[in-house]
C-alpha positions in Angstrom: 154.0 25.2 -61.5 151.7 22.3 -60.4 148.8 24.7 -60.7 149.7 25.8 -64.2 150.2 22.2 -65.3 146.7 21.3 -64.0 145.1 24.3 -65.8 146.8 23.2 -69.1 145.4 19.6 -68.7 141.9 21.0 -68.0 142.1 23.3 -71.1 143.2 20.3 -73.3 140.3 18.2 -72.0 137.8 20.9 -72.6 139.1 21.5 -76.1 138.8 17.8 -76.9 135.3 17.7 -75.6 134.3 20.8 -77.7 135.8 19.3 -80.9 134.0 16.0 -80.3 130.6 17.8 -79.6 131.0 19.9 -82.7 131.7 16.8 -84.9 128.6 15.0 -83.4 126.4 18.0 -84.2 127.7 18.2 -87.7 127.1 14.5 -88.3 123.5 14.9 -87.0 122.7 17.9 -89.2 124.1 16.1 -92.2 122.0 13.0 -91.5 118.9 15.2 -91.1 119.6 16.9 -94.5 119.8 13.5 -96.2 116.3 12.6 -95.0 114.8 15.6 -96.7 112.8 14.5 -99.8 114.9 15.8 -102.6 115.3 15.7 -106.3 116.2 12.2 -107.6 114.6 10.4 -104.6 111.3 8.8 -104.2 108.4 11.0 -103.0 107.0 9.6 -99.7 103.4 8.4 -100.0 100.8 9.9 -97.7 97.1 10.0 -97.1 95.2 13.1 -96.1 91.5 14.1 -96.0 90.2 16.4 -98.7 87.8 19.3 -98.1 84.9 16.7 -97.9 86.9 14.6 -95.4 87.4 11.8 -98.0 90.9 10.2 -97.7 93.1 10.8 -100.7 96.4 9.0 -101.2 99.3 10.9 -102.9 103.0 10.7 -103.4 104.7 7.7 -104.9 104.1 6.3 -108.3 101.1 7.5 -110.3 99.7 7.3 -113.9 100.4 11.0 -114.3 103.0 13.6 -113.4 102.1 14.9 -110.0 102.5 18.4 -108.7 102.2 18.7 -104.9 101.8 22.3 -103.7 102.2 23.1 -100.0 100.4 26.3 -99.1 98.7 28.4 -96.4 95.9 31.0 -96.7 98.0 33.8 -95.1 100.9 33.3 -97.5 101.1 36.2 -100.0 103.0 34.3 -102.6 100.5 31.5 -102.4 97.7 34.0 -103.1 99.6 35.2 -106.2 100.2 31.7 -107.6 96.7 30.3 -107.0 95.2 31.5 -110.3 98.2 30.1 -112.3 97.9 26.7 -110.5 94.2 26.6 -111.3 95.0 27.4 -115.0 97.7 24.7 -115.1 95.2 22.2 -113.6 92.6 23.0 -116.2 95.0 23.0 -119.1 97.0 19.9 -118.3 94.5 17.7 -116.4 95.1 14.9 -119.0 98.8 14.5 -118.0 99.1 16.3 -114.6 97.6 15.6 -111.2 97.8 18.8 -109.2 97.3 18.4 -105.5 97.2 21.3 -103.0 98.2 20.5 -99.4 97.0 23.1 -97.0 99.4 23.1 -94.1 96.4 23.4 -91.7 98.5 23.1 -88.6 100.0 26.5 -89.5 96.8 27.9 -90.8 93.1 28.2 -89.9 90.9 25.7 -91.7 88.1 28.2 -92.2 90.6 30.6 -93.8 91.9 27.8 -96.1 88.3 27.0 -97.2 87.6 30.6 -97.9 90.9 30.8 -99.9 89.8 27.8 -102.0 86.4 29.4 -102.6 87.7 32.8 -103.5 90.2 31.4 -106.0 87.7 28.9 -107.3 90.2 26.0 -107.0 88.9 22.8 -108.5 92.0 20.6 -108.0 92.1 18.3 -104.9 92.9 20.3 -101.7 94.1 18.1 -98.9 94.1 19.2 -95.2 97.3 18.5 -93.3 95.6 19.2 -89.9 98.4 17.7 -87.8 101.3 18.9 -89.9 102.6 15.3 -90.4 102.9 15.6 -94.2 104.4 19.1 -94.1 107.0 17.7 -91.7 107.5 14.5 -93.8 108.4 16.7 -96.8 110.4 19.1 -94.7 108.5 22.1 -95.8 109.4 25.2 -93.9 108.4 27.9 -96.4 105.3 28.5 -98.4 104.7 27.8 -101.1 106.8 24.8 -101.7 106.0 22.7 -104.7 107.3 19.3 -105.9 107.0 17.7 -109.3 106.9 13.9 -109.0 107.2 11.8 -112.1 105.1 8.7 -112.9 107.6 6.5 -111.1 107.3 8.5 -107.9 110.7 10.2 -108.2 110.9 13.9 -107.3 112.1 15.8 -110.3 111.7 19.4 -109.1 111.4 21.0 -105.6 110.6 24.7 -105.8 110.4 27.0 -102.8 108.5 30.2 -103.8 106.6 31.1 -106.9 107.4 30.3 -110.5 105.8 31.9 -113.5 103.1 29.9 -115.3 105.5 29.8 -118.4 108.2 28.2 -116.3 105.8 25.6 -114.9 104.6 24.9 -118.4 108.2 24.1 -119.4 108.8 21.9 -116.4 105.5 20.0 -117.1 106.5 19.5 -120.7 110.0 18.3 -119.6 108.8 15.7 -117.1 105.5 14.4 -118.5 
């Protein structure tokens, strides 16, 4: 009887610990999700070198709508959307600042440079060599693109490829 009673007490204690641990993990993951730059919140500012190693500041408030596109040279969907992004840059340069962020930590810089040459990209390409900005923006899939309004507020966060027509509509909506 004494042994059964001891086992019951141990089971109750282990159950309480398991519930407590589960609640702690749930609270931590919820807090981490809140940190993710998301629609309706300010886009974190950052500085990265461009292909000529000049420092470029992006994110936050700007005089134009800003599109920040996170990509990698090995990413098939990134390859598909590159011509559309170049066309959007050319067509809307007066009201849209398009910035490509190569997640160089997960890519090879020489491959990224070749990608830019092959697609004849003329918008600013920034090199995230340490992966800090990719982490800051919680990017885990490529491409990931954010539209940031003039006040620095994230208006759209898109994972994957959108058609040029869809991007045109979003640019019209937010600029």
